[in-house]
PyMOL Python script that loads the backbone (N, CA, C, O; Angstrom):
from pymol import cmd

cmd.read_pdbstr("""\
ATOM      1  N   MET A   1       0.840  26.084  -6.148  1.00  0.00           N
ATOM      2  CA  MET A   1       1.916  25.172  -5.687  1.00  0.00           C
ATOM      3  C   MET A   1       1.525  23.725  -5.991  1.00  0.00           C
ATOM      4  O   MET A   1       0.474  23.255  -5.555  1.00  0.00           O
ATOM      5  N   LYS A   2       2.338  23.056  -6.707  1.00  0.00           N
ATOM      6  CA  LYS A   2       2.066  21.639  -7.099  1.00  0.00           C
ATOM      7  C   LYS A   2       2.442  20.753  -5.913  1.00  0.00           C
ATOM      8  O   LYS A   2       3.527  20.878  -5.344  1.00  0.00           O
ATOM      9  N   GLN A   3       1.534  19.865  -5.556  1.00  0.00           N
ATOM     10  CA  GLN A   3       1.787  18.968  -4.484  1.00  0.00           C
ATOM     11  C   GLN A   3       2.786  17.871  -4.890  1.00  0.00           C
ATOM     12  O   GLN A   3       2.705  17.351  -6.003  1.00  0.00           O
ATOM     13  N   LYS A   4       3.646  17.547  -4.074  1.00  0.00           N
ATOM     14  CA  LYS A   4       4.637  16.532  -4.403  1.00  0.00           C
ATOM     15  C   LYS A   4       3.949  15.139  -4.447  1.00  0.00           C
ATOM     16  O   LYS A   4       3.054  14.861  -3.648  1.00  0.00           O
ATOM     17  N   THR A   5       4.367  14.302  -5.358  1.00  0.00           N
ATOM     18  CA  THR A   5       3.883  12.986  -5.371  1.00  0.00           C
ATOM     19  C   THR A   5       4.895  12.091  -4.594  1.00  0.00           C
ATOM     20  O   THR A   5       6.104  12.307  -4.673  1.00  0.00           O
ATOM     21  N   TYR A   6       4.410  11.147  -3.889  1.00  0.00           N
ATOM     22  CA  TYR A   6       5.205  10.263  -3.103  1.00  0.00           C
ATOM     23  C   TYR A   6       5.882   9.235  -4.043  1.00  0.00           C
ATOM     24  O   TYR A   6       5.258   8.726  -4.974  1.00  0.00           O
ATOM     25  N   GLU A   7       7.137   8.951  -3.782  1.00  0.00           N
ATOM     26  CA  GLU A   7       7.820   7.872  -4.495  1.00  0.00           C
ATOM     27  C   GLU A   7       7.277   6.573  -3.912  1.00  0.00           C
ATOM     28  O   GLU A   7       7.155   6.462  -2.692  1.00  0.00           O
ATOM     29  N   VAL A   8       6.960   5.622  -4.717  1.00  0.00           N
ATOM     30  CA  VAL A   8       6.355   4.330  -4.275  1.00  0.00           C
ATOM     31  C   VAL A   8       7.431   3.281  -4.627  1.00  0.00           C
ATOM     32  O   VAL A   8       7.864   3.154  -5.772  1.00  0.00           O
ATOM     33  N   VAL A   9       7.846   2.526  -3.561  1.00  0.00           N
ATOM     34  CA  VAL A   9       8.821   1.462  -3.755  1.00  0.00           C
ATOM     35  C   VAL A   9       8.197   0.172  -3.253  1.00  0.00           C
ATOM     36  O   VAL A   9       7.571   0.158  -2.193  1.00  0.00           O
ATOM     37  N   PHE A  10       8.356  -0.887  -3.983  1.00  0.00           N
ATOM     38  CA  PHE A  10       7.877  -2.215  -3.594  1.00  0.00           C
ATOM     39  C   PHE A  10       9.031  -2.987  -3.079  1.00  0.00           C
ATOM     40  O   PHE A  10      10.050  -3.071  -3.766  1.00  0.00           O
ATOM     41  N   LYS A  11       8.941  -3.593  -1.847  1.00  0.00           N
ATOM     42  CA  LYS A  11       9.989  -4.580  -1.467  1.00  0.00           C
ATOM     43  C   LYS A  11       9.936  -5.696  -2.406  1.00  0.00           C
ATOM     44  O   LYS A  11       8.876  -5.976  -2.966  1.00  0.00           O
ATOM     45  N   LYS A  12      11.015  -6.353  -2.615  1.00  0.00           N
ATOM     46  CA  LYS A  12      11.135  -7.450  -3.613  1.00  0.00           C
ATOM     47  C   LYS A  12      10.018  -8.534  -3.234  1.00  0.00           C
ATOM     48  O   LYS A  12       9.334  -9.072  -4.105  1.00  0.00           O
ATOM     49  N   SER A  13       9.894  -8.793  -1.980  1.00  0.00           N
ATOM     50  CA  SER A  13       8.847  -9.841  -1.620  1.00  0.00           C
ATOM     51  C   SER A  13       7.446  -9.357  -1.875  1.00  0.00           C
ATOM     52  O   SER A  13       6.564 -10.162  -2.175  1.00  0.00           O
ATOM     53  N   ALA A  14       7.203  -8.021  -1.761  1.00  0.00           N
ATOM     54  CA  ALA A  14       5.903  -7.494  -2.054  1.00  0.00           C
ATOM     55  C   ALA A  14       5.612  -7.548  -3.535  1.00  0.00           C
ATOM     56  O   ALA A  14       4.469  -7.784  -3.926  1.00  0.00           O
ATOM     57  N   SER A  15       6.617  -7.335  -4.374  1.00  0.00           N
ATOM     58  CA  SER A  15       6.432  -7.449  -5.842  1.00  0.00           C
ATOM     59  C   SER A  15       6.060  -8.868  -6.179  1.00  0.00           C
ATOM     60  O   SER A  15       5.147  -9.098  -6.973  1.00  0.00           O
ATOM     61  N   LYS A  16       6.774  -9.861  -5.571  1.00  0.00           N
ATOM     62  CA  LYS A  16       6.426 -11.250  -5.895  1.00  0.00           C
ATOM     63  C   LYS A  16       4.981 -11.592  -5.404  1.00  0.00           C
ATOM     64  O   LYS A  16       4.255 -12.314  -6.088  1.00  0.00           O
ATOM     65  N   GLU A  17       4.585 -11.082  -4.250  1.00  0.00           N
ATOM     66  CA  GLU A  17       3.200 -11.307  -3.754  1.00  0.00           C
ATOM     67  C   GLU A  17       2.240 -10.682  -4.727  1.00  0.00           C
ATOM     68  O   GLU A  17       1.225 -11.301  -5.048  1.00  0.00           O
ATOM     69  N   LEU A  18       2.498  -9.511  -5.206  1.00  0.00           N
ATOM     70  CA  LEU A  18       1.571  -8.859  -6.150  1.00  0.00           C
ATOM     71  C   LEU A  18       1.475  -9.677  -7.433  1.00  0.00           C
ATOM     72  O   LEU A  18       0.371  -9.863  -7.945  1.00  0.00           O
ATOM     73  N   LEU A  19       2.568 -10.165  -7.962  1.00  0.00           N
ATOM     74  CA  LEU A  19       2.511 -10.902  -9.223  1.00  0.00           C
ATOM     75  C   LEU A  19       1.842 -12.262  -9.068  1.00  0.00           C
ATOM     76  O   LEU A  19       1.412 -12.824 -10.075  1.00  0.00           O
ATOM     77  N   SER A  20       1.730 -12.823  -7.869  1.00  0.00           N
ATOM     78  CA  SER A  20       1.069 -14.074  -7.641  1.00  0.00           C
ATOM     79  C   SER A  20      -0.417 -13.941  -7.574  1.00  0.00           C
ATOM     80  O   SER A  20      -1.093 -14.969  -7.547  1.00  0.00           O
ATOM     81  N   LEU A  21      -0.995 -12.744  -7.544  1.00  0.00           N
ATOM     82  CA  LEU A  21      -2.413 -12.506  -7.427  1.00  0.00           C
ATOM     83  C   LEU A  21      -3.098 -12.527  -8.789  1.00  0.00           C
ATOM     84  O   LEU A  21      -2.441 -12.395  -9.822  1.00  0.00           O
ATOM     85  N   PRO A  22      -4.410 -12.692  -8.789  1.00  0.00           N
ATOM     86  CA  PRO A  22      -5.136 -12.594 -10.058  1.00  0.00           C
ATOM     87  C   PRO A  22      -4.979 -11.275 -10.688  1.00  0.00           C
ATOM     88  O   PRO A  22      -4.827 -10.279  -9.980  1.00  0.00           O
ATOM     89  N   GLN A  23      -5.007 -11.198 -12.028  1.00  0.00           N
ATOM     90  CA  GLN A  23      -4.671 -10.016 -12.820  1.00  0.00           C
ATOM     91  C   GLN A  23      -5.605  -8.831 -12.384  1.00  0.00           C
ATOM     92  O   GLN A  23      -5.117  -7.709 -12.246  1.00  0.00           O
ATOM     93  N   ARG A  24      -6.914  -9.055 -12.169  1.00  0.00           N
ATOM     94  CA  ARG A  24      -7.742  -7.910 -11.864  1.00  0.00           C
ATOM     95  C   ARG A  24      -7.514  -7.314 -10.495  1.00  0.00           C
ATOM     96  O   ARG A  24      -7.691  -6.117 -10.268  1.00  0.00           O
ATOM     97  N   ILE A  25      -7.103  -8.218  -9.563  1.00  0.00           N
ATOM     98  CA  ILE A  25      -6.703  -7.690  -8.220  1.00  0.00           C
ATOM     99  C   ILE A  25      -5.400  -6.938  -8.270  1.00  0.00           C
ATOM    100  O   ILE A  25      -5.220  -5.922  -7.600  1.00  0.00           O
ATOM    101  N   GLN A  26      -4.468  -7.467  -9.097  1.00  0.00           N
ATOM    102  CA  GLN A  26      -3.230  -6.661  -9.309  1.00  0.00           C
ATOM    103  C   GLN A  26      -3.519  -5.287  -9.743  1.00  0.00           C
ATOM    104  O   GLN A  26      -2.979  -4.327  -9.194  1.00  0.00           O
ATOM    105  N   GLN A  27      -4.376  -5.159 -10.738  1.00  0.00           N
ATOM    106  CA  GLN A  27      -4.685  -3.806 -11.269  1.00  0.00           C
ATOM    107  C   GLN A  27      -5.355  -2.962 -10.234  1.00  0.00           C
ATOM    108  O   GLN A  27      -5.088  -1.762 -10.165  1.00  0.00           O
ATOM    109  N   LYS A  28      -6.222  -3.533  -9.416  1.00  0.00           N
ATOM    110  CA  LYS A  28      -6.871  -2.737  -8.353  1.00  0.00           C
ATOM    111  C   LYS A  28      -5.863  -2.228  -7.362  1.00  0.00           C
ATOM    112  O   LYS A  28      -5.924  -1.091  -6.894  1.00  0.00           O
ATOM    113  N   ILE A  29      -4.921  -3.116  -7.052  1.00  0.00           N
ATOM    114  CA  ILE A  29      -3.828  -2.751  -6.043  1.00  0.00           C
ATOM    115  C   ILE A  29      -2.959  -1.609  -6.679  1.00  0.00           C
ATOM    116  O   ILE A  29      -2.690  -0.597  -6.033  1.00  0.00           O
ATOM    117  N   LEU A  30      -2.559  -1.794  -7.881  1.00  0.00           N
ATOM    118  CA  LEU A  30      -1.738  -0.782  -8.554  1.00  0.00           C
ATOM    119  C   LEU A  30      -2.447   0.581  -8.609  1.00  0.00           C
ATOM    120  O   LEU A  30      -1.853   1.632  -8.366  1.00  0.00           O
ATOM    121  N   ASP A  31      -3.759   0.509  -8.943  1.00  0.00           N
ATOM    122  CA  ASP A  31      -4.529   1.758  -8.967  1.00  0.00           C
ATOM    123  C   ASP A  31      -4.563   2.410  -7.591  1.00  0.00           C
ATOM    124  O   ASP A  31      -4.421   3.625  -7.449  1.00  0.00           O
ATOM    125  N   ALA A  32      -4.754   1.568  -6.590  1.00  0.00           N
ATOM    126  CA  ALA A  32      -4.842   2.135  -5.203  1.00  0.00           C
ATOM    127  C   ALA A  32      -3.484   2.765  -4.769  1.00  0.00           C
ATOM    128  O   ALA A  32      -3.410   3.836  -4.167  1.00  0.00           O
ATOM    129  N   VAL A  33      -2.425   2.006  -5.127  1.00  0.00           N
ATOM    130  CA  VAL A  33      -1.083   2.542  -4.755  1.00  0.00           C
ATOM    131  C   VAL A  33      -0.785   3.858  -5.523  1.00  0.00           C
ATOM    132  O   VAL A  33      -0.136   4.756  -4.986  1.00  0.00           O
ATOM    133  N   GLN A  34      -1.253   3.956  -6.747  1.00  0.00           N
ATOM    134  CA  GLN A  34      -1.081   5.183  -7.554  1.00  0.00           C
ATOM    135  C   GLN A  34      -1.778   6.343  -6.874  1.00  0.00           C
ATOM    136  O   GLN A  34      -1.255   7.454  -6.787  1.00  0.00           O
ATOM    137  N   LEU A  35      -3.023   6.039  -6.376  1.00  0.00           N
ATOM    138  CA  LEU A  35      -3.791   7.030  -5.676  1.00  0.00           C
ATOM    139  C   LEU A  35      -3.091   7.487  -4.357  1.00  0.00           C
ATOM    140  O   LEU A  35      -3.120   8.660  -3.985  1.00  0.00           O
ATOM    141  N   LEU A  36      -2.466   6.499  -3.678  1.00  0.00           N
ATOM    142  CA  LEU A  36      -1.696   6.822  -2.478  1.00  0.00           C
ATOM    143  C   LEU A  36      -0.479   7.707  -2.729  1.00  0.00           C
ATOM    144  O   LEU A  36      -0.106   8.529  -1.893  1.00  0.00           O
ATOM    145  N   SER A  37       0.151   7.515  -3.935  1.00  0.00           N
ATOM    146  CA  SER A  37       1.303   8.343  -4.219  1.00  0.00           C
ATOM    147  C   SER A  37       0.852   9.805  -4.444  1.00  0.00           C
ATOM    148  O   SER A  37       1.621  10.738  -4.216  1.00  0.00           O
ATOM    149  N   LEU A  38      -0.335   9.978  -4.869  1.00  0.00           N
ATOM    150  CA  LEU A  38      -0.817  11.391  -5.039  1.00  0.00           C
ATOM    151  C   LEU A  38      -1.261  12.000  -3.691  1.00  0.00           C
ATOM    152  O   LEU A  38      -1.026  13.172  -3.397  1.00  0.00           O
ATOM    153  N   ASN A  39      -1.887  11.171  -2.926  1.00  0.00           N
ATOM    154  CA  ASN A  39      -2.365  11.654  -1.557  1.00  0.00           C
ATOM    155  C   ASN A  39      -2.445  10.501  -0.578  1.00  0.00           C
ATOM    156  O   ASN A  39      -3.428   9.760  -0.570  1.00  0.00           O
ATOM    157  N   PRO A  40      -1.402  10.337   0.262  1.00  0.00           N
ATOM    158  CA  PRO A  40      -1.334   9.213   1.206  1.00  0.00           C
ATOM    159  C   PRO A  40      -2.397   9.238   2.258  1.00  0.00           C
ATOM    160  O   PRO A  40      -2.503   8.305   3.054  1.00  0.00           O
ATOM    161  N   TYR A  41      -3.237  10.345   2.286  1.00  0.00           N
ATOM    162  CA  TYR A  41      -4.276  10.426   3.300  1.00  0.00           C
ATOM    163  C   TYR A  41      -5.667  10.459   2.640  1.00  0.00           C
ATOM    164  O   TYR A  41      -6.631  10.909   3.259  1.00  0.00           O
ATOM    165  N   THR A  42      -5.772   9.992   1.410  1.00  0.00           N
ATOM    166  CA  THR A  42      -6.985  10.073   0.732  1.00  0.00           C
ATOM    167  C   THR A  42      -8.149   9.355   1.425  1.00  0.00           C
ATOM    168  O   THR A  42      -7.968   8.319   2.065  1.00  0.00           O
ATOM    169  N   GLU A  43      -9.333   9.926   1.284  1.00  0.00           N
ATOM    170  CA  GLU A  43     -10.507   9.363   1.904  1.00  0.00           C
ATOM    171  C   GLU A  43     -11.065   8.217   0.989  1.00  0.00           C
ATOM    172  O   GLU A  43     -11.921   7.440   1.410  1.00  0.00           O
ATOM    173  N   LEU A  44     -10.582   8.145  -0.197  1.00  0.00           N
ATOM    174  CA  LEU A  44     -11.135   7.160  -1.150  1.00  0.00           C
ATOM    175  C   LEU A  44     -10.698   5.704  -0.822  1.00  0.00           C
ATOM    176  O   LEU A  44     -11.347   4.743  -1.237  1.00  0.00           O
ATOM    177  N   LEU A  45      -9.648   5.578  -0.111  1.00  0.00           N
ATOM    178  CA  LEU A  45      -9.127   4.255   0.298  1.00  0.00           C
ATOM    179  C   LEU A  45      -9.418   4.081   1.790  1.00  0.00           C
ATOM    180  O   LEU A  45      -9.393   5.030   2.574  1.00  0.00           O
ATOM    181  N   GLN A  46      -9.688   2.852   2.134  1.00  0.00           N
ATOM    182  CA  GLN A  46      -9.950   2.633   3.560  1.00  0.00           C
ATOM    183  C   GLN A  46      -8.564   2.368   4.258  1.00  0.00           C
ATOM    184  O   GLN A  46      -8.126   1.237   4.468  1.00  0.00           O
ATOM    185  N   ILE A  47      -7.925   3.538   4.595  1.00  0.00           N
ATOM    186  CA  ILE A  47      -6.588   3.434   5.184  1.00  0.00           C
ATOM    187  C   ILE A  47      -6.667   3.260   6.689  1.00  0.00           C
ATOM    188  O   ILE A  47      -7.391   4.001   7.354  1.00  0.00           O
ATOM    189  N   LYS A  48      -5.961   2.327   7.227  1.00  0.00           N
ATOM    190  CA  LYS A  48      -5.970   2.138   8.680  1.00  0.00           C
ATOM    191  C   LYS A  48      -4.547   2.105   9.124  1.00  0.00           C
ATOM    192  O   LYS A  48      -3.681   1.489   8.503  1.00  0.00           O
ATOM    193  N   LYS A  49      -4.321   2.806  10.252  1.00  0.00           N
ATOM    194  CA  LYS A  49      -3.006   2.715  10.870  1.00  0.00           C
ATOM    195  C   LYS A  49      -2.804   1.384  11.562  1.00  0.00           C
ATOM    196  O   LYS A  49      -3.706   0.910  12.252  1.00  0.00           O
ATOM    197  N   MET A  50      -1.659   0.777  11.400  1.00  0.00           N
ATOM    198  CA  MET A  50      -1.414  -0.502  12.021  1.00  0.00           C
ATOM    199  C   MET A  50      -1.072  -0.246  13.506  1.00  0.00           C
ATOM    200  O   MET A  50      -0.261   0.612  13.853  1.00  0.00           O
ATOM    201  N   LYS A  51      -1.736  -1.036  14.344  1.00  0.00           N
ATOM    202  CA  LYS A  51      -1.486  -0.854  15.805  1.00  0.00           C
ATOM    203  C   LYS A  51      -0.065  -1.206  16.253  1.00  0.00           C
ATOM    204  O   LYS A  51       0.504  -2.203  15.807  1.00  0.00           O
ATOM    205  N   GLY A  52       0.492  -0.395  17.124  1.00  0.00           N
ATOM    206  CA  GLY A  52       1.815  -0.807  17.678  1.00  0.00           C
ATOM    207  C   GLY A  52       2.933  -0.580  16.755  1.00  0.00           C
ATOM    208  O   GLY A  52       3.992  -1.179  16.943  1.00  0.00           O
ATOM    209  N   SER A  53       2.783   0.263  15.740  1.00  0.00           N
ATOM    210  CA  SER A  53       3.906   0.458  14.843  1.00  0.00           C
ATOM    211  C   SER A  53       3.888   1.909  14.273  1.00  0.00           C
ATOM    212  O   SER A  53       2.830   2.471  13.993  1.00  0.00           O
ATOM    213  N   ASP A  54       5.014   2.440  14.127  1.00  0.00           N
ATOM    214  CA  ASP A  54       5.151   3.846  13.708  1.00  0.00           C
ATOM    215  C   ASP A  54       5.173   3.880  12.206  1.00  0.00           C
ATOM    216  O   ASP A  54       6.043   3.248  11.608  1.00  0.00           O
ATOM    217  N   GLY A  55       4.263   4.582  11.559  1.00  0.00           N
ATOM    218  CA  GLY A  55       4.315   4.801  10.178  1.00  0.00           C
ATOM    219  C   GLY A  55       3.824   3.634   9.278  1.00  0.00           C
ATOM    220  O   GLY A  55       3.863   3.737   8.052  1.00  0.00           O
ATOM    221  N   LEU A  56       3.362   2.523   9.905  1.00  0.00           N
ATOM    222  CA  LEU A  56       2.817   1.406   9.107  1.00  0.00           C
ATOM    223  C   LEU A  56       1.334   1.640   8.961  1.00  0.00           C
ATOM    224  O   LEU A  56       0.625   1.980   9.909  1.00  0.00           O
ATOM    225  N   TYR A  57       0.889   1.442   7.721  1.00  0.00           N
ATOM    226  CA  TYR A  57      -0.585   1.526   7.375  1.00  0.00           C
ATOM    227  C   TYR A  57      -0.970   0.369   6.582  1.00  0.00           C
ATOM    228  O   TYR A  57      -0.135  -0.414   6.128  1.00  0.00           O
ATOM    229  N   ARG A  58      -2.299   0.242   6.401  1.00  0.00           N
ATOM    230  CA  ARG A  58      -2.806  -0.856   5.531  1.00  0.00           C
ATOM    231  C   ARG A  58      -3.968  -0.256   4.769  1.00  0.00           C
ATOM    232  O   ARG A  58      -4.679   0.637   5.230  1.00  0.00           O
ATOM    233  N   ILE A  59      -4.118  -0.816   3.544  1.00  0.00           N
ATOM    234  CA  ILE A  59      -5.369  -0.496   2.804  1.00  0.00           C
ATOM    235  C   ILE A  59      -5.981  -1.837   2.410  1.00  0.00           C
ATOM    236  O   ILE A  59      -5.312  -2.866   2.313  1.00  0.00           O
ATOM    237  N   ARG A  60      -7.248  -1.766   2.198  1.00  0.00           N
ATOM    238  CA  ARG A  60      -8.057  -2.982   1.904  1.00  0.00           C
ATOM    239  C   ARG A  60      -8.471  -2.920   0.430  1.00  0.00           C
ATOM    240  O   ARG A  60      -9.007  -1.904  -0.012  1.00  0.00           O
ATOM    241  N   ILE A  61      -8.233  -3.981  -0.329  1.00  0.00           N
ATOM    242  CA  ILE A  61      -8.727  -4.144  -1.665  1.00  0.00           C
ATOM    243  C   ILE A  61      -9.428  -5.476  -1.696  1.00  0.00           C
ATOM    244  O   ILE A  61      -8.804  -6.534  -1.779  1.00  0.00           O
ATOM    245  N   GLN A  62     -10.760  -5.400  -1.625  1.00  0.00           N
ATOM    246  CA  GLN A  62     -11.549  -6.611  -1.510  1.00  0.00           C
ATOM    247  C   GLN A  62     -11.051  -7.491  -0.364  1.00  0.00           C
ATOM    248  O   GLN A  62     -11.017  -7.017   0.772  1.00  0.00           O
ATOM    249  N   ASP A  63     -10.665  -8.739  -0.598  1.00  0.00           N
ATOM    250  CA  ASP A  63     -10.164  -9.593   0.471  1.00  0.00           C
ATOM    251  C   ASP A  63      -8.650  -9.509   0.669  1.00  0.00           C
ATOM    252  O   ASP A  63      -8.059 -10.314   1.389  1.00  0.00           O
ATOM    253  N   TYR A  64      -8.046  -8.540   0.030  1.00  0.00           N
ATOM    254  CA  TYR A  64      -6.602  -8.391   0.073  1.00  0.00           C
ATOM    255  C   TYR A  64      -6.201  -7.177   0.867  1.00  0.00           C
ATOM    256  O   TYR A  64      -6.966  -6.221   0.989  1.00  0.00           O
ATOM    257  N   ARG A  65      -4.989  -7.213   1.413  1.00  0.00           N
ATOM    258  CA  ARG A  65      -4.428  -6.120   2.155  1.00  0.00           C
ATOM    259  C   ARG A  65      -3.102  -5.743   1.639  1.00  0.00           C
ATOM    260  O   ARG A  65      -2.315  -6.610   1.259  1.00  0.00           O
ATOM    261  N   VAL A  66      -2.797  -4.391   1.605  1.00  0.00           N
ATOM    262  CA  VAL A  66      -1.544  -3.881   1.221  1.00  0.00           C
ATOM    263  C   VAL A  66      -1.017  -3.143   2.478  1.00  0.00           C
ATOM    264  O   VAL A  66      -1.625  -2.187   2.959  1.00  0.00           O
ATOM    265  N   ILE A  67       0.143  -3.629   2.990  1.00  0.00           N
ATOM    266  CA  ILE A  67       0.694  -2.967   4.115  1.00  0.00           C
ATOM    267  C   ILE A  67       1.925  -2.226   3.678  1.00  0.00           C
ATOM    268  O   ILE A  67       2.782  -2.744   2.962  1.00  0.00           O
ATOM    269  N   TYR A  68       1.986  -0.949   4.150  1.00  0.00           N
ATOM    270  CA  TYR A  68       3.087  -0.092   3.642  1.00  0.00           C
ATOM    271  C   TYR A  68       3.570   0.846   4.714  1.00  0.00           C
ATOM    272  O   TYR A  68       2.875   1.112   5.694  1.00  0.00           O
ATOM    273  N   LEU A  69       4.758   1.338   4.518  1.00  0.00           N
ATOM    274  CA  LEU A  69       5.401   2.277   5.439  1.00  0.00           C
ATOM    275  C   LEU A  69       5.347   3.678   4.807  1.00  0.00           C
ATOM    276  O   LEU A  69       5.762   3.848   3.661  1.00  0.00           O
ATOM    277  N   LEU A  70       4.870   4.623   5.497  1.00  0.00           N
ATOM    278  CA  LEU A  70       4.738   5.992   4.964  1.00  0.00           C
ATOM    279  C   LEU A  70       5.841   6.789   5.643  1.00  0.00           C
ATOM    280  O   LEU A  70       5.922   6.909   6.865  1.00  0.00           O
ATOM    281  N   GLU A  71       6.706   7.339   4.745  1.00  0.00           N
ATOM    282  CA  GLU A  71       7.829   8.181   5.293  1.00  0.00           C
ATOM    283  C   GLU A  71       7.642   9.626   4.770  1.00  0.00           C
ATOM    284  O   GLU A  71       8.104   9.975   3.683  1.00  0.00           O
ATOM    285  N   ASN A  72       6.961  10.436   5.567  1.00  0.00           N
ATOM    286  CA  ASN A  72       6.667  11.818   5.087  1.00  0.00           C
ATOM    287  C   ASN A  72       7.881  12.636   4.885  1.00  0.00           C
ATOM    288  O   ASN A  72       7.931  13.438   3.952  1.00  0.00           O
ATOM    289  N   GLN A  73       8.900  12.471   5.741  1.00  0.00           N
ATOM    290  CA  GLN A  73      10.109  13.331   5.663  1.00  0.00           C
ATOM    291  C   GLN A  73      10.772  13.194   4.251  1.00  0.00           C
ATOM    292  O   GLN A  73      11.241  14.180   3.682  1.00  0.00           O
ATOM    293  N   ILE A  74      10.797  11.976   3.720  1.00  0.00           N
ATOM    294  CA  ILE A  74      11.431  11.805   2.468  1.00  0.00           C
ATOM    295  C   ILE A  74      10.488  11.542   1.275  1.00  0.00           C
ATOM    296  O   ILE A  74      10.898  11.192   0.168  1.00  0.00           O
ATOM    297  N   ILE A  75       9.169  11.742   1.596  1.00  0.00           N
ATOM    298  CA  ILE A  75       8.114  11.660   0.593  1.00  0.00           C
ATOM    299  C   ILE A  75       8.189  10.246  -0.128  1.00  0.00           C
ATOM    300  O   ILE A  75       8.303  10.158  -1.351  1.00  0.00           O
ATOM    301  N   LYS A  76       8.122   9.209   0.669  1.00  0.00           N
ATOM    302  CA  LYS A  76       8.248   7.868   0.140  1.00  0.00           C
ATOM    303  C   LYS A  76       7.243   6.910   0.737  1.00  0.00           C
ATOM    304  O   LYS A  76       6.931   7.013   1.923  1.00  0.00           O
ATOM    305  N   ILE A  77       6.742   6.007  -0.027  1.00  0.00           N
ATOM    306  CA  ILE A  77       5.837   4.929   0.454  1.00  0.00           C
ATOM    307  C   ILE A  77       6.533   3.631   0.086  1.00  0.00           C
ATOM    308  O   ILE A  77       6.850   3.405  -1.082  1.00  0.00           O
ATOM    309  N   THR A  78       6.772   2.784   1.062  1.00  0.00           N
ATOM    310  CA  THR A  78       7.361   1.499   0.748  1.00  0.00           C
ATOM    311  C   THR A  78       6.319   0.454   1.025  1.00  0.00           C
ATOM    312  O   THR A  78       5.849   0.306   2.153  1.00  0.00           O
ATOM    313  N   VAL A  79       5.951  -0.285  -0.033  1.00  0.00           N
ATOM    314  CA  VAL A  79       5.005  -1.409   0.092  1.00  0.00           C
ATOM    315  C   VAL A  79       5.761  -2.610   0.638  1.00  0.00           C
ATOM    316  O   VAL A  79       6.705  -3.124   0.039  1.00  0.00           O
ATOM    317  N   ILE A  80       5.275  -3.043   1.855  1.00  0.00           N
ATOM    318  CA  ILE A  80       6.048  -4.086   2.527  1.00  0.00           C
ATOM    319  C   ILE A  80       5.478  -5.472   2.258  1.00  0.00           C
ATOM    320  O   ILE A  80       6.214  -6.440   2.066  1.00  0.00           O
ATOM    321  N   LYS A  81       4.126  -5.545   2.250  1.00  0.00           N
ATOM    322  CA  LYS A  81       3.489  -6.831   2.115  1.00  0.00           C
ATOM    323  C   LYS A  81       2.141  -6.700   1.431  1.00  0.00           C
ATOM    324  O   LYS A  81       1.383  -5.761   1.673  1.00  0.00           O
ATOM    325  N   ILE A  82       1.863  -7.674   0.565  1.00  0.00           N
ATOM    326  CA  ILE A  82       0.535  -7.686  -0.099  1.00  0.00           C
ATOM    327  C   ILE A  82       0.079  -9.141   0.046  1.00  0.00           C
ATOM    328  O   ILE A  82       0.856 -10.063  -0.203  1.00  0.00           O
ATOM    329  N   GLY A  83      -1.165  -9.343   0.442  1.00  0.00           N
ATOM    330  CA  GLY A  83      -1.664 -10.697   0.533  1.00  0.00           C
ATOM    331  C   GLY A  83      -3.110 -10.788   0.957  1.00  0.00           C
ATOM    332  O   GLY A  83      -3.731  -9.782   1.296  1.00  0.00           O
ATOM    333  N   HIS A  84      -3.649 -11.999   0.937  1.00  0.00           N
ATOM    334  CA  HIS A  84      -5.024 -12.205   1.369  1.00  0.00           C
ATOM    335  C   HIS A  84      -5.134 -11.878   2.834  1.00  0.00           C
ATOM    336  O   HIS A  84      -4.189 -12.044   3.606  1.00  0.00           O
ATOM    337  N   ARG A  85      -6.299 -11.414   3.196  1.00  0.00           N
ATOM    338  CA  ARG A  85      -6.385 -10.903   4.604  1.00  0.00           C
ATOM    339  C   ARG A  85      -6.175 -12.002   5.618  1.00  0.00           C
ATOM    340  O   ARG A  85      -5.789 -11.716   6.751  1.00  0.00           O
ATOM    341  N   LYS A  86      -6.424 -13.297   5.241  1.00  0.00           N
ATOM    342  CA  LYS A  86      -6.224 -14.385   6.212  1.00  0.00           C
ATOM    343  C   LYS A  86      -4.727 -14.685   6.473  1.00  0.00           C
ATOM    344  O   LYS A  86      -4.346 -15.271   7.487  1.00  0.00           O
ATOM    345  N   ASP A  87      -3.898 -14.241   5.485  1.00  0.00           N
ATOM    346  CA  ASP A  87      -2.465 -14.572   5.559  1.00  0.00           C
ATOM    347  C   ASP A  87      -1.561 -13.428   5.885  1.00  0.00           C
ATOM    348  O   ASP A  87      -0.443 -13.639   6.354  1.00  0.00           O
ATOM    349  N   VAL A  88      -2.021 -12.184   5.645  1.00  0.00           N
ATOM    350  CA  VAL A  88      -1.131 -11.040   5.583  1.00  0.00           C
ATOM    351  C   VAL A  88      -0.627 -10.596   6.982  1.00  0.00           C
ATOM    352  O   VAL A  88       0.399  -9.922   7.070  1.00  0.00           O
ATOM    353  N   TYR A  89      -1.313 -10.954   8.039  1.00  0.00           N
ATOM    354  CA  TYR A  89      -0.910 -10.428   9.355  1.00  0.00           C
ATOM    355  C   TYR A  89       0.042 -11.397  10.115  1.00  0.00           C
ATOM    356  O   TYR A  89       0.405 -11.144  11.264  1.00  0.00           O
ATOM    357  N   GLU A  90       0.424 -12.478   9.464  1.00  0.00           N
ATOM    358  CA  GLU A  90       1.287 -13.478  10.155  1.00  0.00           C
ATOM    359  C   GLU A  90       2.723 -12.936  10.264  1.00  0.00           C
ATOM    360  O   GLU A  90       3.598 -13.611  10.805  1.00  0.00           O
TER     361      GLU A  90
END
""", "prot")
cmd.dss("prot")
cmd.show_as("cartoon", "prot")
cmd.util.cbc("prot")
cmd.orient("prot")
């Protein structure tokens, strides 16, 4: 049985945030998101559930954070926010 891959969607604001980052960080983030689409529970990424919210998670890529919504019912990951750790939680 082939495991389904999750559809990954970037909010428009998250796409802009991604494009504003240094090229090598962009690539690391895209690689991490690709890995998430194959397995949203992978041990290879430091996935943390966001406190006080249903379905919101974050991953860490160096000093940057990717915040996303995991929707298991429709097999979809929506990237909501990407940014430096000092700014991303505001």
